[in-house]
N, C-alpha and C positions, 0 to 999 in steps of 0.2 A: 212619788208625789212630785208635783210641779209647782213651784212658787209662782203666784200670780201677781203681777204688778198692780192689779186692780185694788183700790182702797175701799172695798165694798163693806167693810165692817165685820166680815166673817172671820172669826179667829182661826179657823181651820185653813191650812194651806190648800190651794187648788189641787184637785185629785183627778187623775186620768186612770180609769179602770178598763182594761181590755181583757176579755175572757173568752176562751174557746173551750167548750165542755161537751161531753157526751151526756151529761145529766139534763134533766128537764129545767127549762129556764123559769125564773120567778119574776113576774112583773113587780111585785111588791119589793123584793130584794133589790132589784135594779133601781127602781124609783127611790127607795129609801137611801141608797148609796150616794145620791146626788143632792139630797136635801141640805139646805144651808139657811140659817136664820135671816141672813141679809138678802136672800133671793126670793122674789115673789113669783117666780115661775119655775116649774119643772115640766119640760116637754118630753113626750115619749113617742117613739115609733115602735110598734110591735108587728113584725112580719110573721104571719102564721101560714101553715100548710092548708091550701084550699083543696077542695074535693074534685076539681075538674080542671082540665087544660085542653083547649081546642077540641071539645066534644068527648074527650076521653075521661073516664072516671079514675081519679088519682086516689090511691089508698095510703100512700106515704111518700115521703121524700127521704133521700139519703145524702148527707153532706160529707165531703172529704176536704182536707186542707193540707197545705204544706205549712205546718204550724209555725215554725220560726219566722218564715217570711210573712205569713198572715198577721202574726202579732206585730211585727215590725211595721207593716203597712197600716194596721189599725192605729198604732201609736203616731204615725205620720199624720193620719187624719185628725187626731186630737191636736197635734201641733198646728195644723192648718186652721182648725176651728179657733184656736186661741189667737192666732195671728189675725184672722178675719173678724172675730167678735171678741175683743179683749175683755168685755164684761162677763163672759161666760165663767162660771165658777167651777163646777164639777162636770165631768163627762164619764159616762159608762157605756161601753159597747160590749154586749154579750152575744155570742153566736154559738148555736148548737151544732155539734157534729154527730155523725152517725144517723140513725133512723129517727125521723120526726113524723109521727102520725098526723092525720088530718085534724085540724083545729088546735094543734099545739104550736107554740112559738118556736120559730127558727132563729130569729134575731130580735133583740130588744136594745134600743138606744135610748138613753136618758141624759138630758142636759139641763143644768140649772143656771139661771141668770137673774139679775135683779128685775128685769122686765121681759114680757113674753116674746116680743118680736125677735130678740136675739136668739133665744133658745129654740123657737120654732124654725127660724131660718137655719140655724146650726144643725138641728136634727135632720132636716131635709138634705142639707149638704152631706152630712155623715152617711146616710143610707145610699144616696146617689154615688158618692165617692167609694164607699165600701164595695158596691156592686161593680164599679168600674176598675178598681185597683187591687182588691184583696184576693189572693189565690185560694178561693173556696169554691168547690165544684158541687153541683147539685144534680142528683139523679132522681127522676120521677118514676115511681113504680105504679103501674096501672092495675085495675081490677082484672084485666086479662092476663096478668103476670108478665106482660111485656114491660120493658123499661126504656128510658131515654135519658141520656146525659144532656142537660140543658145548658145552653150558652146564654149568658147575659148579653143583651144587646148593647149595654153600656160598657162592657168589658174591653179594655184598651188593647190587650194582647191578642185578641182573636182576629182582628182585621175586619170585623163586621160593623164596626162603628163608622157612621157617616162622617165624612171630613168636611 
């Protein structure tokens, strides 16, 4: 738990939850984990497996991660959010590993704050920064049984990012 300097009236200390799991993600669980009586906003981002990419039919994704480094980077994102948006109360970042079928969630981010603008901005920052800095790799598996490891265009260590 992280103590929050914010005097928002919530008796519960600010909480940062980062989770990497092979289990199915629950939007309800993630959303409920950030609810606070003094917060009027809970903003969510849910990234799901889509069924196509560049004309190819995708049947599932497979995620791998260097877990200690991924967790560390996810915690850094939480720290950055708190620095940029001090009124944010709770942050939850859950990312699935292993096989994720079409229409299931790969990542869920939830953030609570007293007002919507802070949580909405913070959620966008979280997903953008996660894709750029967290060592999680994605493989697309196609209907043809071909597969392709995908590079995030935002990823800082691949050299594909425009300067």
